[in-house]
C-alpha positions in Angstrom: -40.2 -4.0 118.6 -41.3 -5.4 121.5 -44.3 -7.6 122.5 -45.5 -4.9 125.0 -45.7 -2.5 121.9 -47.6 -4.8 119.7 -50.0 -6.3 122.3 -50.9 -2.5 122.8 -51.2 -2.0 119.2 -53.4 -4.7 119.1 -55.1 -4.5 122.2 -56.5 -0.8 121.9 -58.9 -1.1 118.7 -59.3 -4.5 119.7 -61.0 -2.6 123.1 -62.7 0.3 120.9 -64.0 -2.3 119.1 -65.6 -4.2 121.5 -67.4 -1.3 123.1 -68.5 -0.5 119.6 -70.6 -3.8 119.7 -71.7 -3.6 123.3 -73.1 0.0 122.8 -74.5 -1.0 119.2 -76.6 -3.7 120.9 -77.7 -1.8 123.7 -78.9 0.7 121.5 -80.9 -1.7 119.5 -81.9 -4.3 122.1 -81.6 -2.4 125.3 -84.1 -1.3 127.7 -84.9 1.5 125.9 -83.2 0.4 122.6 -85.2 0.7 119.2 -87.2 -2.5 119.6 -89.0 -1.5 122.8 -89.5 2.1 121.5 -91.2 0.0 118.4 -93.2 -2.0 121.0 -93.9 1.2 123.2 -95.2 3.5 119.8 -97.5 0.0 119.0 -99.1 -0.1 122.3 -99.8 3.7 122.3 -101.6 3.3 119.0 -103.8 0.1 120.5 -104.6 2.4 123.5 -105.7 5.6 121.7 -108.0 3.3 119.3 -109.2 1.5 122.4 -110.0 5.2 124.3 -111.6 5.9 121.2 -113.9 3.3 121.0 -114.4 3.9 124.8 -115.2 7.6 124.6 -117.7 6.8 121.0 -119.5 4.3 123.5 -119.9 7.0 126.0 -121.1 9.6 123.8 -123.9 6.8 122.7 -124.5 6.2 126.7 -125.3 9.9 127.6 -127.3 10.5 124.6 -129.5 7.1 125.6 -129.3 8.7 129.2 -130.3 12.1 127.9 -133.5 11.4 126.3 -134.9 9.6 129.4 -134.4 12.7 131.4 -138.0 14.4 132.7 -137.2 17.6 131.1 -136.3 16.0 127.7 -138.5 12.3 128.0 -138.9 11.0 124.5 -141.5 8.1 124.6 -140.3 5.7 122.0 -137.2 5.5 124.1 -138.9 5.2 127.3 -141.2 2.5 125.4 -138.2 0.6 124.0 -136.3 0.8 127.8 -139.2 -0.3 129.4 -139.9 -3.5 127.0 -136.9 -4.6 127.1 -136.0 -4.2 131.0 -139.4 -5.7 131.5 -139.1 -8.5 128.8 -142.9 -7.6 126.9 -144.2 -7.2 124.0 -147.2 -7.2 122.0 -149.0 -10.9 121.2 -147.8 -11.6 117.5 -144.8 -9.3 117.5 -141.8 -10.9 116.4 -138.3 -8.9 118.5 -135.0 -9.8 117.5 -132.7 -8.1 120.4 -129.1 -6.7 119.7 -126.1 -7.7 121.6 -125.7 -4.7 123.3 
């Protein structure tokens, strides 16, 4: 066998192997590979959790606003908000503020 025939026998499998390595690397590490997909799934999960917290806070605020409307005024809620805004209390009263 001559040198060109032998070179062709070695070159074709080598090129195929290099292509397999190249594509395998990009399937795992590439911009749209498995690691990128896992990071994206983690980010989506964190965003969903954050959204649930914000929606819960929104519902709480909507309930408080509803209680302060004239048609459904809750006197206790009104007194609580007025005391907090005006920083006022009865003499001898101990007030513990919650971090809101």
